[in-house]
C-alpha positions in Angstrom: 53.8 135.6 336.6 53.9 137.2 333.3 55.5 136.8 329.7 58.1 138.2 328.8 57.8 137.7 325.2 57.3 140.4 323.2 55.6 139.3 320.5 52.9 137.2 322.5 50.9 141.0 324.6 48.1 139.0 324.8 49.5 137.4 327.7 50.9 140.3 329.8 49.0 141.8 332.4 46.1 143.5 332.2 45.6 147.4 333.1 44.3 148.9 336.8 41.4 150.7 334.4 40.5 148.0 332.1 40.9 144.4 334.3 41.0 141.6 331.6 40.1 143.7 328.7 43.5 145.5 327.3 47.3 143.9 328.3 50.2 146.8 329.1 53.2 146.6 326.8 56.0 144.9 328.3 59.2 147.2 328.6 60.6 145.8 324.9 57.5 146.4 323.2 56.9 150.2 324.6 60.5 150.6 323.4 59.4 149.5 320.1 56.7 151.4 319.9 58.5 154.6 321.2 59.2 156.4 318.0 57.4 158.9 316.2 56.3 157.3 312.6 56.0 154.0 314.8 52.9 155.0 316.4 51.4 156.9 313.3 51.9 153.4 311.7 50.2 151.6 314.0 47.1 154.2 314.1 47.2 154.2 310.6 46.5 150.2 311.1 44.2 150.4 314.0 41.6 153.0 312.3 41.8 151.5 308.4 42.8 148.3 308.9 45.6 146.3 306.9 47.6 148.1 304.9 51.1 147.7 302.4 54.5 149.4 303.3 54.2 151.5 300.1 50.3 152.4 301.3 51.5 153.4 304.4 54.1 155.1 303.0 51.8 157.5 300.7 49.8 158.1 304.0 52.5 159.0 305.7 54.6 161.1 303.4 57.2 158.7 303.8 59.0 155.7 302.2 57.9 152.6 301.4 61.5 151.9 302.8 60.9 153.1 305.4 57.6 152.4 306.8 58.8 148.6 305.9 61.8 149.0 308.2 59.5 150.2 310.6 57.1 148.0 310.3 59.2 145.0 310.3 60.6 146.4 314.0 56.5 146.4 315.5 56.5 142.8 313.7 59.0 141.9 316.4 57.7 143.4 318.9 54.1 142.0 318.5 52.6 144.9 317.4 51.9 144.3 314.0 51.4 141.0 311.8 51.2 140.2 308.6 47.9 139.7 306.9 48.0 136.7 304.5 44.5 136.7 303.1 45.6 139.6 301.0 48.9 140.5 299.0 49.9 138.4 295.5 53.3 138.1 294.7 55.9 139.5 296.9 53.3 141.8 298.3 53.2 142.2 302.1 50.0 143.3 303.9 50.7 144.8 307.3 47.5 144.4 310.3 47.6 145.5 313.9 47.8 142.4 315.5 44.4 142.1 317.4 43.6 142.9 320.8 43.5 146.2 323.0 46.9 147.4 324.9 47.5 150.2 327.2 51.0 151.9 328.3 52.3 151.7 331.8 51.5 154.6 334.4 54.7 156.5 333.9 53.8 157.0 337.5 54.9 153.3 338.5 58.4 154.0 336.1 62.0 155.5 337.7 62.4 158.9 336.6 64.3 159.5 334.1 63.7 156.0 333.2 64.2 154.3 329.3 61.0 153.0 330.4 59.4 156.4 331.6 60.6 158.5 328.4 59.5 155.8 326.1 56.2 156.0 327.8 55.9 159.7 328.5 56.4 159.3 324.1 54.0 157.1 322.7 51.0 158.8 325.0 52.1 162.4 323.5 51.9 160.6 320.2 48.7 159.3 320.5 47.4 162.3 321.7 49.0 164.8 319.4 47.8 161.8 316.6 43.7 162.2 317.8 44.3 166.0 318.3 44.5 166.0 314.4 42.1 163.3 313.4 40.1 165.9 315.1 41.2 169.2 313.6 40.9 167.5 309.8 37.1 166.8 310.8 36.6 169.9 311.9 38.0 171.8 308.9 37.7 169.7 305.8 34.4 167.1 307.5 31.7 169.1 305.2 33.9 168.2 302.3 34.0 164.6 303.1 30.9 163.8 304.5 26.7 163.8 303.6 24.4 164.7 306.5 23.6 161.7 307.3 27.2 161.7 309.0 27.7 165.5 309.7 24.7 165.4 311.8 24.9 163.0 314.0 29.0 163.7 314.3 29.4 165.5 318.0 31.9 166.7 320.3 30.3 167.7 323.3 31.8 169.2 326.9 30.3 168.5 330.1 31.4 170.0 333.8 30.6 168.2 336.8 31.8 168.3 339.7 32.5 164.7 341.1 34.1 163.1 343.7 36.8 160.3 342.7 34.1 157.6 342.8 31.9 159.1 341.1 34.1 159.7 338.6 35.3 156.1 339.2 31.7 155.0 338.2 30.8 157.2 335.5 33.9 155.9 333.4 33.1 152.6 334.2 29.5 153.2 333.3 30.8 154.6 329.9 32.8 151.6 329.5 29.8 149.6 329.3 28.6 150.9 326.4 31.6 151.0 324.3 32.3 147.0 324.9 28.7 146.9 323.8 29.6 148.2 320.6 33.3 146.9 320.5 31.6 143.1 320.8 29.0 143.9 318.4 31.0 145.9 315.7 34.3 145.9 316.1 35.7 142.6 314.4 32.2 142.3 311.8 31.8 145.7 310.1 28.2 146.5 309.1 28.1 147.1 305.3 28.3 150.6 304.7 30.3 151.3 307.8 33.0 154.3 307.5 35.8 154.2 310.3 35.1 156.1 313.4 36.9 157.3 316.3 35.7 158.2 320.0 37.0 160.5 322.2 36.5 160.5 325.5 38.5 161.7 328.1 37.8 163.0 331.6 39.8 164.7 334.2 40.3 167.0 337.2 40.5 170.7 336.1 43.9 171.3 336.8 42.9 174.9 338.4 39.8 173.5 340.2 39.7 173.4 344.1 37.9 171.0 346.0 33.8 171.4 346.9 33.2 172.8 350.3 31.5 171.2 352.8 28.2 173.4 353.4 25.7 170.5 354.8 23.8 171.9 356.4 20.8 170.4 359.0 17.5 171.0 358.5 
């Protein structure tokens, strides 16, 4: 039976995509995250590491009062926690609670329900954040990074025709490679490393048609 305490995300069941790796957000945590600024705060802490409320405010163009309020809501939901190894006096540093999380599959939630609307909002904000980060790199990357980064950064588009089973095998193979690097570098980054974001989208094209069975015996 799943633990219903939203602060204990590690006790929540895994998604079917990543069994034993991620944890599906329970209803209370999902609803707490379903606010555009909270998703942005969560993303900033995920990508760049611990920050103060004032530091987050500067990055996001918000007041420290607003970020402090939303950080407390995320803390109650178990999504962020105070980093007690940093800060002096009243200064509080915040970090994302360790561990991979997933949102519930919207198909499993009642149409029009608060949970389904929350899941769609969080998903939309995550995709918007990914697009923003990539566009920033395309527009300004050559002003920030040297050739050692610009020569290796990549954005590939590959078109294949696959069955659901073949696509599942491809995604599973990609996950194996990703987990290798997550295990090696997520908690123990190498000196000189920078935050890197990897986007992998694998989906059927909406206007595509199934391949005809044209197999012929020789």
